PyMOL Python script that loads the backbone (N, CA, C, O; Angstrom):
from pymol import cmd

cmd.read_pdbstr("""\
ATOM      1  N   MET A   1     107.828  81.980  90.375  1.00  0.00           N
ATOM      2  CA  MET A   1     107.873  83.063  89.398  1.00  0.00           C
ATOM      3  C   MET A   1     108.181  84.370  90.123  1.00  0.00           C
ATOM      4  O   MET A   1     107.586  84.665  91.160  1.00  0.00           O
ATOM      5  N   THR A   2     109.094  85.134  89.587  1.00  0.00           N
ATOM      6  CA  THR A   2     109.473  86.415  90.169  1.00  0.00           C
ATOM      7  C   THR A   2     108.547  87.509  89.644  1.00  0.00           C
ATOM      8  O   THR A   2     108.279  87.592  88.446  1.00  0.00           O
ATOM      9  N   ALA A   3     108.067  88.343  90.560  1.00  0.00           N
ATOM     10  CA  ALA A   3     107.184  89.439  90.165  1.00  0.00           C
ATOM     11  C   ALA A   3     107.979  90.461  89.345  1.00  0.00           C
ATOM     12  O   ALA A   3     109.148  90.710  89.640  1.00  0.00           O
ATOM     13  N   PRO A   4     107.358  91.052  88.323  1.00  0.00           N
ATOM     14  CA  PRO A   4     108.063  92.058  87.515  1.00  0.00           C
ATOM     15  C   PRO A   4     108.365  93.298  88.342  1.00  0.00           C
ATOM     16  O   PRO A   4     107.629  93.635  89.269  1.00  0.00           O
ATOM     17  N   ARG A   5     109.451  93.968  87.996  1.00  0.00           N
ATOM     18  CA  ARG A   5     109.821  95.211  88.688  1.00  0.00           C
ATOM     19  C   ARG A   5     108.790  96.275  88.331  1.00  0.00           C
ATOM     20  O   ARG A   5     108.354  96.381  87.184  1.00  0.00           O
ATOM     21  N   LEU A   6     108.416  97.050  89.321  1.00  0.00           N
ATOM     22  CA  LEU A   6     107.351  98.025  89.150  1.00  0.00           C
ATOM     23  C   LEU A   6     107.892  99.438  89.340  1.00  0.00           C
ATOM     24  O   LEU A   6     108.687  99.684  90.247  1.00  0.00           O
ATOM     25  N   THR A   7     107.465 100.358  88.491  1.00  0.00           N
ATOM     26  CA  THR A   7     107.837 101.767  88.637  1.00  0.00           C
ATOM     27  C   THR A   7     106.763 102.490  89.440  1.00  0.00           C
ATOM     28  O   THR A   7     105.653 101.983  89.599  1.00  0.00           O
ATOM     29  N   CYS A   8     107.090 103.655  89.936  1.00  0.00           N
ATOM     30  CA  CYS A   8     106.109 104.466  90.673  1.00  0.00           C
ATOM     31  C   CYS A   8     104.916 104.819  89.781  1.00  0.00           C
ATOM     32  O   CYS A   8     103.779 104.853  90.251  1.00  0.00           O
ATOM     33  N   ALA A   9     105.169 105.076  88.513  1.00  0.00           N
ATOM     34  CA  ALA A   9     104.074 105.425  87.596  1.00  0.00           C
ATOM     35  C   ALA A   9     103.066 104.281  87.499  1.00  0.00           C
ATOM     36  O   ALA A   9     101.858 104.517  87.522  1.00  0.00           O
ATOM     37  N   HIS A  10     103.556 103.043  87.392  1.00  0.00           N
ATOM     38  CA  HIS A  10     102.641 101.904  87.346  1.00  0.00           C
ATOM     39  C   HIS A  10     101.964 101.694  88.693  1.00  0.00           C
ATOM     40  O   HIS A  10     100.781 101.358  88.751  1.00  0.00           O
ATOM     41  N   ALA A  11     102.698 101.887  89.759  1.00  0.00           N
ATOM     42  CA  ALA A  11     102.126 101.702  91.098  1.00  0.00           C
ATOM     43  C   ALA A  11     100.924 102.623  91.298  1.00  0.00           C
ATOM     44  O   ALA A  11      99.901 102.205  91.842  1.00  0.00           O
ATOM     45  N   VAL A  12     101.046 103.856  90.865  1.00  0.00           N
ATOM     46  CA  VAL A  12      99.941 104.815  91.000  1.00  0.00           C
ATOM     47  C   VAL A  12      98.711 104.315  90.243  1.00  0.00           C
ATOM     48  O   VAL A  12      97.586 104.452  90.722  1.00  0.00           O
ATOM     49  N   GLU A  13      98.927 103.738  89.067  1.00  0.00           N
ATOM     50  CA  GLU A  13      97.806 103.215  88.281  1.00  0.00           C
ATOM     51  C   GLU A  13      97.196 101.973  88.938  1.00  0.00           C
ATOM     52  O   GLU A  13      95.976 101.811  88.969  1.00  0.00           O
ATOM     53  N   TRP A  14      98.056 101.105  89.458  1.00  0.00           N
ATOM     54  CA  TRP A  14      97.595  99.820  89.975  1.00  0.00           C
ATOM     55  C   TRP A  14      96.985  99.880  91.363  1.00  0.00           C
ATOM     56  O   TRP A  14      96.166  99.031  91.715  1.00  0.00           O
ATOM     57  N   VAL A  15      97.370 100.870  92.157  1.00  0.00           N
ATOM     58  CA  VAL A  15      96.929 100.890  93.556  1.00  0.00           C
ATOM     59  C   VAL A  15      95.402 101.000  93.665  1.00  0.00           C
ATOM     60  O   VAL A  15      94.813 100.447  94.593  1.00  0.00           O
ATOM     61  N   HIS A  16      94.768 101.695  92.745  1.00  0.00           N
ATOM     62  CA  HIS A  16      93.303 101.814  92.790  1.00  0.00           C
ATOM     63  C   HIS A  16      92.639 100.451  92.622  1.00  0.00           C
ATOM     64  O   HIS A  16      91.714 100.111  93.360  1.00  0.00           O
ATOM     65  N   ASP A  17      93.112  99.670  91.649  1.00  0.00           N
ATOM     66  CA  ASP A  17      92.555  98.336  91.456  1.00  0.00           C
ATOM     67  C   ASP A  17      92.873  97.423  92.643  1.00  0.00           C
ATOM     68  O   ASP A  17      92.049  96.594  93.027  1.00  0.00           O
ATOM     69  N   GLU A  18      94.050  97.572  93.215  1.00  0.00           N
ATOM     70  CA  GLU A  18      94.437  96.738  94.355  1.00  0.00           C
ATOM     71  C   GLU A  18      93.523  97.009  95.550  1.00  0.00           C
ATOM     72  O   GLU A  18      93.065  96.075  96.207  1.00  0.00           O
ATOM     73  N   VAL A  19      93.262  98.262  95.827  1.00  0.00           N
ATOM     74  CA  VAL A  19      92.404  98.628  96.952  1.00  0.00           C
ATOM     75  C   VAL A  19      90.990  98.080  96.743  1.00  0.00           C
ATOM     76  O   VAL A  19      90.311  97.728  97.708  1.00  0.00           O
ATOM     77  N   ASP A  20      90.552  98.009  95.500  1.00  0.00           N
ATOM     78  CA  ASP A  20      89.215  97.480  95.192  1.00  0.00           C
ATOM     79  C   ASP A  20      89.200  95.961  95.035  1.00  0.00           C
ATOM     80  O   ASP A  20      88.145  95.377  94.786  1.00  0.00           O
ATOM     81  N   GLY A  21      90.359  95.315  95.179  1.00  0.00           N
ATOM     82  CA  GLY A  21      90.431  93.868  95.045  1.00  0.00           C
ATOM     83  C   GLY A  21      90.359  93.388  93.607  1.00  0.00           C
ATOM     84  O   GLY A  21      89.992  92.240  93.360  1.00  0.00           O
ATOM     85  N   LEU A  22      90.700  94.237  92.659  1.00  0.00           N
ATOM     86  CA  LEU A  22      90.591  93.906  91.240  1.00  0.00           C
ATOM     87  C   LEU A  22      91.928  93.644  90.551  1.00  0.00           C
ATOM     88  O   LEU A  22      91.957  93.291  89.373  1.00  0.00           O
ATOM     89  N   LEU A  23      93.021  93.812  91.270  1.00  0.00           N
ATOM     90  CA  LEU A  23      94.338  93.661  90.664  1.00  0.00           C
ATOM     91  C   LEU A  23      94.711  92.172  90.589  1.00  0.00           C
ATOM     92  O   LEU A  23      94.613  91.466  91.592  1.00  0.00           O
ATOM     93  N   PRO A  24      95.136  91.692  89.421  1.00  0.00           N
ATOM     94  CA  PRO A  24      95.546  90.293  89.301  1.00  0.00           C
ATOM     95  C   PRO A  24      96.671  89.966  90.297  1.00  0.00           C
ATOM     96  O   PRO A  24      97.457  90.845  90.649  1.00  0.00           O
ATOM     97  N   PRO A  25      96.750  88.707  90.752  1.00  0.00           N
ATOM     98  CA  PRO A  25      97.728  88.329  91.779  1.00  0.00           C
ATOM     99  C   PRO A  25      99.180  88.678  91.446  1.00  0.00           C
ATOM    100  O   PRO A  25      99.914  89.110  92.334  1.00  0.00           O
ATOM    101  N   ASP A  26      99.614  88.504  90.203  1.00  0.00           N
ATOM    102  CA  ASP A  26     101.002  88.820  89.872  1.00  0.00           C
ATOM    103  C   ASP A  26     101.283  90.310  89.999  1.00  0.00           C
ATOM    104  O   ASP A  26     102.354  90.708  90.460  1.00  0.00           O
ATOM    105  N   ARG A  27     100.334  91.124  89.596  1.00  0.00           N
ATOM    106  CA  ARG A  27     100.520  92.573  89.735  1.00  0.00           C
ATOM    107  C   ARG A  27     100.399  93.003  91.195  1.00  0.00           C
ATOM    108  O   ARG A  27     101.112  93.903  91.637  1.00  0.00           O
ATOM    109  N   ALA A  28      99.508  92.370  91.937  1.00  0.00           N
ATOM    110  CA  ALA A  28      99.363  92.688  93.368  1.00  0.00           C
ATOM    111  C   ALA A  28     100.665  92.403  94.108  1.00  0.00           C
ATOM    112  O   ALA A  28     101.076  93.178  94.972  1.00  0.00           O
ATOM    113  N   GLU A  29     101.307  91.300  93.770  1.00  0.00           N
ATOM    114  CA  GLU A  29     102.595  90.959  94.392  1.00  0.00           C
ATOM    115  C   GLU A  29     103.659  91.991  94.025  1.00  0.00           C
ATOM    116  O   GLU A  29     104.426  92.424  94.885  1.00  0.00           O
ATOM    117  N   ALA A  30     103.707  92.383  92.764  1.00  0.00           N
ATOM    118  CA  ALA A  30     104.669  93.406  92.331  1.00  0.00           C
ATOM    119  C   ALA A  30     104.399  94.724  93.047  1.00  0.00           C
ATOM    120  O   ALA A  30     105.331  95.422  93.445  1.00  0.00           O
ATOM    121  N   LEU A  31     103.134  95.060  93.209  1.00  0.00           N
ATOM    122  CA  LEU A  31     102.781  96.300  93.903  1.00  0.00           C
ATOM    123  C   LEU A  31     103.213  96.236  95.371  1.00  0.00           C
ATOM    124  O   LEU A  31     103.800  97.189  95.882  1.00  0.00           O
ATOM    125  N   ARG A  32     102.925  95.116  96.056  1.00  0.00           N
ATOM    126  CA  ARG A  32     103.330  94.975  97.462  1.00  0.00           C
ATOM    127  C   ARG A  32     104.845  95.102  97.613  1.00  0.00           C
ATOM    128  O   ARG A  32     105.333  95.750  98.539  1.00  0.00           O
ATOM    129  N   THR A  33     105.579  94.483  96.703  1.00  0.00           N
ATOM    130  CA  THR A  33     107.042  94.552  96.753  1.00  0.00           C
ATOM    131  C   THR A  33     107.510  95.993  96.571  1.00  0.00           C
ATOM    132  O   THR A  33     108.387  96.462  97.297  1.00  0.00           O
ATOM    133  N   HIS A  34     106.932  96.684  95.611  1.00  0.00           N
ATOM    134  CA  HIS A  34     107.319  98.074  95.351  1.00  0.00           C
ATOM    135  C   HIS A  34     106.980  98.975  96.536  1.00  0.00           C
ATOM    136  O   HIS A  34     107.813  99.762  96.985  1.00  0.00           O
ATOM    137  N   VAL A  35     105.752  98.852  97.036  1.00  0.00           N
ATOM    138  CA  VAL A  35     105.293  99.705  98.143  1.00  0.00           C
ATOM    139  C   VAL A  35     106.143  99.482  99.393  1.00  0.00           C
ATOM    140  O   VAL A  35     106.372 100.416 100.162  1.00  0.00           O
ATOM    141  N   ALA A  36     106.609  98.258  99.598  1.00  0.00           N
ATOM    142  CA  ALA A  36     107.445  97.954 100.764  1.00  0.00           C
ATOM    143  C   ALA A  36     108.791  98.670 100.718  1.00  0.00           C
ATOM    144  O   ALA A  36     109.425  98.875 101.753  1.00  0.00           O
ATOM    145  N   SER A  37     109.227  99.049  99.515  1.00  0.00           N
ATOM    146  CA  SER A  37     110.535  99.695  99.383  1.00  0.00           C
ATOM    147  C   SER A  37     110.462 101.150  98.926  1.00  0.00           C
ATOM    148  O   SER A  37     111.496 101.789  98.733  1.00  0.00           O
ATOM    149  N   CYS A  38     109.258 101.676  98.753  1.00  0.00           N
ATOM    150  CA  CYS A  38     109.106 103.049  98.252  1.00  0.00           C
ATOM    151  C   CYS A  38     108.219 103.852  99.203  1.00  0.00           C
ATOM    152  O   CYS A  38     106.998 103.697  99.182  1.00  0.00           O
ATOM    153  N   PRO A  39     108.809 104.697 100.026  1.00  0.00           N
ATOM    154  CA  PRO A  39     108.019 105.462 100.996  1.00  0.00           C
ATOM    155  C   PRO A  39     106.934 106.334 100.351  1.00  0.00           C
ATOM    156  O   PRO A  39     105.846 106.478 100.908  1.00  0.00           O
ATOM    157  N   SER A  40     107.220 106.903  99.204  1.00  0.00           N
ATOM    158  CA  SER A  40     106.235 107.755  98.536  1.00  0.00           C
ATOM    159  C   SER A  40     105.001 106.951  98.124  1.00  0.00           C
ATOM    160  O   SER A  40     103.869 107.370  98.365  1.00  0.00           O
ATOM    161  N   CYS A  41     105.230 105.803  97.507  1.00  0.00           N
ATOM    162  CA  CYS A  41     104.097 104.961  97.093  1.00  0.00           C
ATOM    163  C   CYS A  41     103.394 104.339  98.298  1.00  0.00           C
ATOM    164  O   CYS A  41     102.182 104.126  98.269  1.00  0.00           O
ATOM    165  N   ALA A  42     104.147 104.050  99.350  1.00  0.00           N
ATOM    166  CA  ALA A  42     103.527 103.537 100.575  1.00  0.00           C
ATOM    167  C   ALA A  42     102.583 104.577 101.161  1.00  0.00           C
ATOM    168  O   ALA A  42     101.480 104.238 101.590  1.00  0.00           O
ATOM    169  N   ASP A  43     102.999 105.829 101.184  1.00  0.00           N
ATOM    170  CA  ASP A  43     102.137 106.908 101.673  1.00  0.00           C
ATOM    171  C   ASP A  43     100.889 107.048 100.809  1.00  0.00           C
ATOM    172  O   ASP A  43      99.779 107.178 101.324  1.00  0.00           O
ATOM    173  N   ALA A  44     101.080 107.020  99.489  1.00  0.00           N
ATOM    174  CA  ALA A  44      99.946 107.163  98.577  1.00  0.00           C
ATOM    175  C   ALA A  44      98.961 106.005  98.746  1.00  0.00           C
ATOM    176  O   ALA A  44      97.748 106.213  98.733  1.00  0.00           O
ATOM    177  N   THR A  45      99.477 104.799  98.904  1.00  0.00           N
ATOM    178  CA  THR A  45      98.617 103.627  99.091  1.00  0.00           C
ATOM    179  C   THR A  45      97.844 103.740 100.399  1.00  0.00           C
ATOM    180  O   THR A  45      96.639 103.490 100.435  1.00  0.00           O
ATOM    181  N   ARG A  46      98.524 104.110 101.455  1.00  0.00           N
ATOM    182  CA  ARG A  46      97.872 104.277 102.759  1.00  0.00           C
ATOM    183  C   ARG A  46      96.793 105.360 102.688  1.00  0.00           C
ATOM    184  O   ARG A  46      95.700 105.185 103.227  1.00  0.00           O
ATOM    185  N   ASP A  47      97.096 106.467 102.032  1.00  0.00           N
ATOM    186  CA  ASP A  47      96.118 107.556 101.895  1.00  0.00           C
ATOM    187  C   ASP A  47      94.888 107.101 101.114  1.00  0.00           C
ATOM    188  O   ASP A  47      93.760 107.414 101.496  1.00  0.00           O
ATOM    189  N   LEU A  48      95.098 106.366 100.028  1.00  0.00           N
ATOM    190  CA  LEU A  48      93.972 105.899  99.226  1.00  0.00           C
ATOM    191  C   LEU A  48      93.112 104.912 100.014  1.00  0.00           C
ATOM    192  O   LEU A  48      91.884 104.973  99.961  1.00  0.00           O
ATOM    193  N   ARG A  49      93.758 104.004 100.742  1.00  0.00           N
ATOM    194  CA  ARG A  49      92.990 103.059 101.568  1.00  0.00           C
ATOM    195  C   ARG A  49      92.151 103.806 102.601  1.00  0.00           C
ATOM    196  O   ARG A  49      90.992 103.458 102.829  1.00  0.00           O
ATOM    197  N   SER A  50      92.727 104.822 103.222  1.00  0.00           N
ATOM    198  CA  SER A  50      91.989 105.608 104.213  1.00  0.00           C
ATOM    199  C   SER A  50      90.814 106.340 103.577  1.00  0.00           C
ATOM    200  O   SER A  50      89.719 106.374 104.138  1.00  0.00           O
ATOM    201  N   LEU A  51      91.044 106.922 102.411  1.00  0.00           N
ATOM    202  CA  LEU A  51      89.986 107.639 101.710  1.00  0.00           C
ATOM    203  C   LEU A  51      88.865 106.691 101.304  1.00  0.00           C
ATOM    204  O   LEU A  51      87.691 107.016 101.484  1.00  0.00           O
ATOM    205  N   ARG A  52      89.203 105.535 100.765  1.00  0.00           N
ATOM    206  CA  ARG A  52      88.183 104.560 100.374  1.00  0.00           C
ATOM    207  C   ARG A  52      87.389 104.093 101.591  1.00  0.00           C
ATOM    208  O   ARG A  52      86.176 103.900 101.499  1.00  0.00           O
ATOM    209  N   ALA A  53      88.051 103.911 102.720  1.00  0.00           N
ATOM    210  CA  ALA A  53      87.358 103.496 103.942  1.00  0.00           C
ATOM    211  C   ALA A  53      86.368 104.566 104.388  1.00  0.00           C
ATOM    212  O   ALA A  53      85.266 104.246 104.834  1.00  0.00           O
ATOM    213  N   LEU A  54      86.753 105.827 104.271  1.00  0.00           N
ATOM    214  CA  LEU A  54      85.836 106.920 104.625  1.00  0.00           C
ATOM    215  C   LEU A  54      84.609 106.923 103.723  1.00  0.00           C
ATOM    216  O   LEU A  54      83.484 107.067 104.202  1.00  0.00           O
ATOM    217  N   PHE A  55      84.821 106.764 102.420  1.00  0.00           N
ATOM    218  CA  PHE A  55      83.692 106.723 101.485  1.00  0.00           C
ATOM    219  C   PHE A  55      82.765 105.558 101.784  1.00  0.00           C
ATOM    220  O   PHE A  55      81.543 105.709 101.769  1.00  0.00           O
ATOM    221  N   ARG A  56      83.343 104.402 102.055  1.00  0.00           N
ATOM    222  CA  ARG A  56      82.518 103.214 102.327  1.00  0.00           C
ATOM    223  C   ARG A  56      81.734 103.352 103.626  1.00  0.00           C
ATOM    224  O   ARG A  56      80.637 102.806 103.750  1.00  0.00           O
ATOM    225  N   ALA A  57      82.283 104.074 104.586  1.00  0.00           N
ATOM    226  CA  ALA A  57      81.635 104.232 105.889  1.00  0.00           C
ATOM    227  C   ALA A  57      80.584 105.346 105.890  1.00  0.00           C
ATOM    228  O   ALA A  57      79.747 105.405 106.790  1.00  0.00           O
ATOM    229  N   ALA A  58      80.622 106.217 104.897  1.00  0.00           N
ATOM    230  CA  ALA A  58      79.679 107.348 104.855  1.00  0.00           C
ATOM    231  C   ALA A  58      78.266 106.847 104.577  1.00  0.00           C
ATOM    232  O   ALA A  58      78.066 105.940 103.770  1.00  0.00           O
ATOM    233  N   PRO A  59      77.300 107.443 105.247  1.00  0.00           N
ATOM    234  CA  PRO A  59      75.910 107.049 104.974  1.00  0.00           C
ATOM    235  C   PRO A  59      75.497 107.502 103.577  1.00  0.00           C
ATOM    236  O   PRO A  59      75.987 108.514 103.077  1.00  0.00           O
ATOM    237  N   PRO A  60      74.596 106.751 102.953  1.00  0.00           N
ATOM    238  CA  PRO A  60      74.133 107.164 101.625  1.00  0.00           C
ATOM    239  C   PRO A  60      73.367 108.481 101.711  1.00  0.00           C
ATOM    240  O   PRO A  60      72.689 108.764 102.698  1.00  0.00           O
ATOM    241  N   VAL A  61      73.491 109.257 100.678  1.00  0.00           N
ATOM    242  CA  VAL A  61      72.789 110.541 100.602  1.00  0.00           C
ATOM    243  C   VAL A  61      71.656 110.379  99.594  1.00  0.00           C
ATOM    244  O   VAL A  61      71.901 110.081  98.425  1.00  0.00           O
ATOM    245  N   PRO A  62      70.426 110.573 100.039  1.00  0.00           N
ATOM    246  CA  PRO A  62      69.308 110.412  99.100  1.00  0.00           C
ATOM    247  C   PRO A  62      69.302 111.515  98.045  1.00  0.00           C
ATOM    248  O   PRO A  62      69.661 112.660  98.317  1.00  0.00           O
ATOM    249  N   ALA A  63      68.894 111.150  96.859  1.00  0.00           N
ATOM    250  CA  ALA A  63      68.759 112.136  95.784  1.00  0.00           C
ATOM    251  C   ALA A  63      67.581 113.054  96.104  1.00  0.00           C
ATOM    252  O   ALA A  63      66.605 112.622  96.718  1.00  0.00           O
ATOM    253  N   PRO A  64      67.669 114.292  95.700  1.00  0.00           N
ATOM    254  CA  PRO A  64      66.550 115.206  95.953  1.00  0.00           C
ATOM    255  C   PRO A  64      65.306 114.781  95.167  1.00  0.00           C
ATOM    256  O   PRO A  64      65.419 114.099  94.148  1.00  0.00           O
ATOM    257  N   PRO A  65      64.154 115.172  95.626  1.00  0.00           N
ATOM    258  CA  PRO A  65      62.913 114.830  94.922  1.00  0.00           C
ATOM    259  C   PRO A  65      62.989 115.297  93.459  1.00  0.00           C
ATOM    260  O   PRO A  65      63.428 116.408  93.158  1.00  0.00           O
ATOM    261  N   GLY A  66      62.547 114.410  92.571  1.00  0.00           N
ATOM    262  CA  GLY A  66      62.510 114.744  91.151  1.00  0.00           C
ATOM    263  C   GLY A  66      63.829 114.565  90.423  1.00  0.00           C
ATOM    264  O   GLY A  66      63.897 114.809  89.218  1.00  0.00           O
ATOM    265  N   PHE A  67      64.866 114.151  91.107  1.00  0.00           N
ATOM    266  CA  PHE A  67      66.187 114.022  90.472  1.00  0.00           C
ATOM    267  C   PHE A  67      66.147 113.035  89.298  1.00  0.00           C
ATOM    268  O   PHE A  67      66.582 113.363  88.194  1.00  0.00           O
ATOM    269  N   ALA A  68      65.627 111.839  89.539  1.00  0.00           N
ATOM    270  CA  ALA A  68      65.604 110.813  88.483  1.00  0.00           C
ATOM    271  C   ALA A  68      64.811 111.302  87.266  1.00  0.00           C
ATOM    272  O   ALA A  68      65.236 111.112  86.127  1.00  0.00           O
ATOM    273  N   GLU A  69      63.700 111.907  87.504  1.00  0.00           N
ATOM    274  CA  GLU A  69      62.885 112.403  86.398  1.00  0.00           C
ATOM    275  C   GLU A  69      63.629 113.492  85.628  1.00  0.00           C
ATOM    276  O   GLU A  69      63.592 113.523  84.398  1.00  0.00           O
ATOM    277  N   ASP A  70      64.300 114.379  86.348  1.00  0.00           N
ATOM    278  CA  ASP A  70      65.051 115.467  85.686  1.00  0.00           C
ATOM    279  C   ASP A  70      66.210 114.906  84.849  1.00  0.00           C
ATOM    280  O   ASP A  70      66.499 115.422  83.770  1.00  0.00           O
ATOM    281  N   VAL A  71      66.861 113.871  85.336  1.00  0.00           N
ATOM    282  CA  VAL A  71      67.987 113.282  84.603  1.00  0.00           C
ATOM    283  C   VAL A  71      67.488 112.625  83.327  1.00  0.00           C
ATOM    284  O   VAL A  71      68.142 112.701  82.286  1.00  0.00           O
ATOM    285  N   MET A  72      66.342 111.987  83.406  1.00  0.00           N
ATOM    286  CA  MET A  72      65.805 111.261  82.251  1.00  0.00           C
ATOM    287  C   MET A  72      65.174 112.191  81.200  1.00  0.00           C
ATOM    288  O   MET A  72      64.913 111.759  80.078  1.00  0.00           O
ATOM    289  N   ASP A  73      64.932 113.431  81.544  1.00  0.00           N
ATOM    290  CA  ASP A  73      64.367 114.378  80.571  1.00  0.00           C
ATOM    291  C   ASP A  73      65.368 114.870  79.579  1.00  0.00           C
ATOM    292  O   ASP A  73      65.031 115.669  78.706  1.00  0.00           O
TER     293      ASP A  73
END
""", "prot")
cmd.dss("prot")
cmd.show_as("cartoon", "prot")
cmd.util.cbc("prot")
cmd.orient("prot")
């Protein structure tokens, strides 16, 4: 089966799900094909992967005392 042709607009939408491992295989293949031939989308994908890696590597920040109670009020 041939992957559908992908536009930059769709690539921008799909790259977030792809980075999170949520993109269906047919769309992931279409995204990989598009990114391989589109420098702009390749840059955006690389930037998003780097940003997600930074977030995942950051230590958790504890909520200030009383935060949960204040939110529930």
